[in-house]
C-alpha positions as a Python dict, from the first residue, in 0.01 Angstrom:
ca = {
    (1, 'M'): (0, 0, 0),
    (2, 'P'): (133, -271, -229),
    (3, 'N'): (-186, -259, -426),
    (4, 'E'): (-149, 118, -467),
    (5, 'F'): (201, 77, -609),
    (6, 'A'): (82, -201, -845),
    (7, 'A'): (-193, 28, -978),
    (8, 'L'): (63, 305, -1024),
    (9, 'F'): (285, 93, -1253),
    (10, 'A'): (5, -101, -1423),
    (11, 'A'): (0, -101, -1804),
    (12, 'P'): (-255, 148, -1949),
    (13, 'V'): (-574, -12, -2053),
    (14, 'P'): (-720, 80, -2402),
    (15, 'T'): (-1066, 245, -2398),
    (16, 'A'): (-1293, 366, -2674),
    (17, 'E'): (-1174, 724, -2616),
    (18, 'R'): (-805, 628, -2595),
    (19, 'P'): (-780, 300, -2792),
    (20, 'L'): (-399, 313, -2836),
    (21, 'S'): (-325, 324, -2465),
    (22, 'G'): (-17, 107, -2385),
    (23, 'I'): (118, 132, -2741),
    (24, 'T'): (454, 288, -2824),
    (25, 'I'): (491, 431, -3176),
    (26, 'L'): (830, 498, -3333),
    (27, 'L'): (775, 772, -3591),
    (28, 'V'): (1051, 793, -3854),
    (29, 'E'): (974, 1135, -4013),
    (30, 'D'): (1198, 1429, -4123),
    (31, 'S'): (915, 1691, -4126),
    (32, 'R'): (850, 1869, -3794),
    (33, 'F'): (508, 1973, -3916),
    (34, 'A'): (405, 1608, -3993),
    (35, 'S'): (564, 1501, -3670),
    (36, 'E'): (361, 1749, -3471),
    (37, 'A'): (42, 1616, -3631),
    (38, 'V'): (126, 1254, -3538),
    (39, 'R'): (219, 1368, -3185),
    (40, 'L'): (-121, 1527, -3145),
    (41, 'L'): (-287, 1214, -3286),
    (42, 'C'): (-98, 999, -3039),
    (43, 'L'): (-174, 1225, -2753),
    (44, 'R'): (-546, 1212, -2828),
    (45, 'S'): (-532, 835, -2875),
    (46, 'G'): (-332, 739, -2558),
    (47, 'A'): (-19, 620, -2747),
    (48, 'R'): (336, 702, -2645),
    (49, 'I'): (555, 842, -2929),
    (50, 'R'): (919, 857, -3006),
    (51, 'R'): (1061, 1023, -3315),
    (52, 'A'): (1362, 964, -3543),
    (53, 'D'): (1428, 1207, -3828),
    (54, 'S'): (1636, 973, -4046),
    (55, 'L'): (1720, 614, -4110),
    (56, 'R'): (2035, 642, -3902),
    (57, 'H'): (1850, 775, -3601),
    (58, 'A'): (1583, 516, -3641),
    (59, 'E'): (1833, 237, -3623),
    (60, 'R'): (1963, 394, -3293),
    (61, 'H'): (1622, 381, -3147),
    (62, 'L'): (1557, 26, -3258),
    (63, 'A'): (1888, -86, -3104),
    (64, 'T'): (1767, 28, -2759),
    (65, 'Y'): (1392, -58, -2742),
    (66, 'R'): (1116, -233, -2932),
    (67, 'P'): (822, -15, -3025),
    (68, 'T'): (479, -166, -3083),
    (69, 'V'): (444, 17, -3412),
    (70, 'A'): (686, 176, -3653),
    (71, 'L'): (537, 449, -3864),
    (72, 'I'): (789, 520, -4140),
    (73, 'D'): (796, 802, -4392),
    (74, 'L'): (922, 676, -4733),
    (75, 'G'): (1121, 998, -4823),
    (76, 'L'): (1402, 1047, -4573),
    (77, 'P'): (1720, 1255, -4594),
    (78, 'D'): (1953, 958, -4594),
    (79, 'G'): (1757, 707, -4798),
    (80, 'S'): (1425, 538, -4863),
    (81, 'G'): (1194, 431, -4585),
    (82, 'L'): (1119, 125, -4801),
    (83, 'D'): (1464, -15, -4707),
    (84, 'L'): (1388, 12, -4334),
    (85, 'I'): (1044, -139, -4383),
    (86, 'A'): (1187, -436, -4572),
    (87, 'R'): (1448, -492, -4295),
    (88, 'L'): (1196, -469, -4018),
    (89, 'A'): (944, -691, -4204),
    (90, 'S'): (1201, -975, -4226),
    (91, 'A'): (1345, -936, -3879),
    (92, 'T'): (1299, -1197, -3607),
    (93, 'P'): (1120, -1122, -3387),
    (94, 'R'): (909, -893, -3611),
    (95, 'L'): (758, -576, -3475),
    (96, 'P'): (383, -613, -3405),
    (97, 'A'): (298, -361, -3677),
    (98, 'I'): (482, -163, -3949),
    (99, 'L'): (308, 130, -4111),
    (100, 'A'): (427, 344, -4405),
    (101, 'T'): (333, 706, -4475),
    (102, 'S'): (391, 933, -4782),
    (103, 'G'): (240, 1223, -4963),
    (104, 'E'): (352, 1092, -5300),
    (105, 'E'): (103, 912, -5525),
    (106, 'G'): (153, 549, -5601),
    (107, 'Q'): (352, 474, -5288),
    (108, 'R'): (103, 243, -5120),
    (109, 'E'): (174, -54, -5341),
    (110, 'A'): (551, -18, -5299),
    (111, 'A'): (508, 5, -4918),
    (112, 'L'): (298, -307, -4898),
    (113, 'A'): (528, -494, -5129),
    (114, 'A'): (825, -407, -4899),
    (115, 'G'): (638, -562, -4609),
    (116, 'A'): (435, -281, -4446),
    (117, 'D'): (111, -382, -4272),
    (118, 'G'): (-69, -65, -4381),
    (119, 'F'): (-29, 284, -4527),
    (120, 'L'): (-127, 632, -4418),
    (121, 'A'): (-149, 894, -4684),
    (122, 'K'): (-33, 1243, -4601),
    (123, 'P'): (-164, 1474, -4485),
    (124, 'C'): (-310, 1265, -4201),
    (125, 'M'): (-494, 1495, -3960),
    (126, 'S'): (-797, 1269, -3892),
    (127, 'L'): (-812, 1110, -3553),
    (128, 'G'): (-1044, 834, -3678),
    (129, 'E'): (-824, 746, -3979),
    (130, 'F'): (-508, 736, -3770),
    (131, 'Q'): (-657, 513, -3497),
    (132, 'A'): (-822, 276, -3744),
    (133, 'A'): (-498, 242, -3945),
    (134, 'V'): (-296, 159, -3632),
    (135, 'L'): (-551, -86, -3497),
    (136, 'S'): (-590, -249, -3834),
    (137, 'A'): (-211, -299, -3868),
    (138, 'L'): (-207, -455, -3523),
    (139, 'R'): (-506, -672, -3638),
    (140, 'L'): (-732, -548, -3364),
    (141, 'D'): (-1102, -487, -3407),
    (142, 'S'): (-1177, -118, -3467),
    (143, 'A'): (-1557, -154, -3535),
    (144, 'A'): (-1653, -20, -3190),
    (145, 'L'): (-1403, 262, -3223),
    (146, 'R'): (-1551, 383, -3542),
    (147, 'L'): (-1891, 399, -3383),
    (148, 'R'): (-1758, 628, -3104),
    (149, 'L'): (-1545, 870, -3298),
    (150, 'L'): (-1668, 1171, -3483),
    (151, 'P'): (-1568, 1134, -3852),
    (152, 'G'): (-1464, 1504, -3886),
    (153, 'E'): (-1248, 1513, -3571),
    (154, 'R'): (-906, 1642, -3676),
    (155, 'V'): (-590, 1777, -3523),
    (156, 'A'): (-426, 2116, -3612),
    (157, 'P'): (-42, 2126, -3581),
    (158, 'D'): (126, 2443, -3474),
    (159, 'R'): (217, 2646, -3782),
    (160, 'L'): (556, 2722, -3622),
    (161, 'A'): (648, 2361, -3703),
    (162, 'Y'): (587, 2442, -4073),
    (163, 'R'): (814, 2742, -4046),
    (164, 'D'): (1079, 2514, -3887),
    (165, 'D'): (1055, 2281, -4188),
    (166, 'L'): (1092, 2570, -4435),
    (167, 'A'): (1389, 2707, -4244),
    (168, 'G'): (1565, 2374, -4239),
    (169, 'V'): (1519, 2294, -4608),
    (170, 'S'): (1603, 2643, -4730),
    (171, 'E'): (1971, 2577, -4685),
    (172, 'L'): (1954, 2303, -4943),
    (173, 'L'): (1800, 2519, -5222),
    (174, 'T'): (2125, 2654, -5370),
    (175, 'D'): (2291, 2637, -5709),
    (176, 'E'): (2575, 2436, -5555),
    (177, 'A'): (2347, 2154, -5430),
    (178, 'E'): (2386, 1815, -5583),
    (179, 'P'): (2090, 1684, -5800),
    (180, 'G'): (2009, 1426, -5531),
    (181, 'T'): (1994, 1691, -5265),
    (182, 'V'): (1769, 1913, -5483),
    (183, 'A'): (1541, 1614, -5548),
    (184, 'Y'): (1515, 1540, -5177),
    (185, 'A'): (1449, 1906, -5091),
    (186, 'A'): (1177, 1940, -5364),
    (187, 'R'): (1002, 1618, -5250),
    (188, 'F'): (1021, 1726, -4888),
    (189, 'L'): (874, 2066, -4965),
    (190, 'A'): (603, 1922, -5184),
    (191, 'G'): (488, 1690, -4904),
    (192, 'V'): (501, 1942, -4616),
    (193, 'A'): (341, 2214, -4824),
    (194, 'R'): (39, 1985, -4901),
    (195, 'S'): (15, 1894, -4535),
    (196, 'A'): (20, 2262, -4437),
    (197, 'D'): (-235, 2346, -4716),
    (198, 'D'): (1, 2571, -4917),
    (199, 'P'): (-89, 2480, -5279),
    (200, 'P'): (140, 2737, -5456),
    (201, 'L'): (452, 2604, -5272),
    (202, 'A'): (343, 2239, -5334),
    (203, 'E'): (294, 2306, -5702),
    (204, 'A'): (636, 2472, -5733),
    (205, 'A'): (803, 2187, -5556),
    (206, 'D'): (625, 1931, -5771),
    (207, 'T'): (739, 2108, -6081),
    (208, 'L'): (1099, 2110, -5961),
    (209, 'C'): (1071, 1736, -5878),
    (210, 'D'): (965, 1663, -6242),
    (211, 'R'): (1253, 1875, -6379),
    (212, 'V'): (1504, 1679, -6169),
    (213, 'A'): (1354, 1346, -6260),
    (214, 'T'): (1373, 1416, -6633),
    (215, 'G'): (1717, 1576, -6622),
    (216, 'R'): (1606, 1912, -6740),
    (217, 'P'): (1768, 2241, -6627),
    (218, 'T'): (1655, 2346, -6277),
    (219, 'G'): (1841, 2669, -6215),
    (220, 'M'): (1555, 2914, -6259),
    (221, 'L'): (1294, 2696, -6088),
    (222, 'L'): (1524, 2631, -5800),
    (223, 'A'): (1584, 3006, -5750),
    (224, 'E'): (1207, 3073, -5770),
    (225, 'L'): (1128, 2797, -5525),
    (226, 'A'): (1390, 2933, -5287),
    (227, 'G'): (1221, 3274, -5318),
    (228, 'L'): (877, 3132, -5223),
    (229, 'V'): (1031, 2969, -4915),
    (230, 'D'): (1208, 3296, -4826),
    (231, 'E'): (869, 3483, -4861),
    (232, 'R'): (707, 3250, -4611),
    (233, 'L'): (995, 3273, -4366),
    (234, 'K'): (962, 3652, -4384),
    (235, 'G'): (590, 3636, -4320),
    (236, 'G'): (463, 3663, -4675),
    (237, 'G'): (249, 3350, -4642),
    (238, 'P'): (117, 3124, -4921),
    (239, 'E'): (-57, 3418, -5088),
    (240, 'G'): (284, 3552, -5188),
    (241, 'G'): (368, 3269, -5417),
    (242, 'R'): (268, 3265, -5785),
    (243, 'R'): (159, 2963, -5978),
    (244, 'F'): (411, 2769, -6186),
    (245, 'A'): (341, 2670, -6544),
}
């Protein structure tokens, strides 16, 4: 009987099929669609996952437990993920692994400079890429893993999570919104639209990002982007959006 109880509470043992068994990942990510993708990747890999949708919520998690891996999005509603990465990288004791993720170009170098052990570019739907990135950050050998995994094996998040993201950010796309809020909403939409394979919406959001960054008027583009989001929420789909010049 004692041996049966010991087996019941024994730590999971990693295998080639589930190489992340026994690992807990804290995902700091504001997109439900991206979070659903990582949840599926963790499920297939054997890892436990907890999610925080902001820096503030991440700090609450970290105050109560110590994850094996922190996977941190760089664009969060209450600040930059780079700040959290820098703090965790200099903490004692340090987490075993810190990974950054972003859909914006040129962020890998900034993440590594802040102290991240690795970087995952969005959209990340590949099981092999995800597992290899986590194992590499933990400095574990993933050679055997790559021999076992099918290169094309991918996850497919529920599209309802994309709709949830759009519904949440739609409230920020108003004329009364502060420039910082508009910039965050545009970056968020650009990233989640690329992850969901919605090029028209991603292009529109990128254009708005450029306008905000250069201080040019955004009123018309903001209204048109809000219209594209509304079309999708009403079931119009990506095909309903026109391309932005």
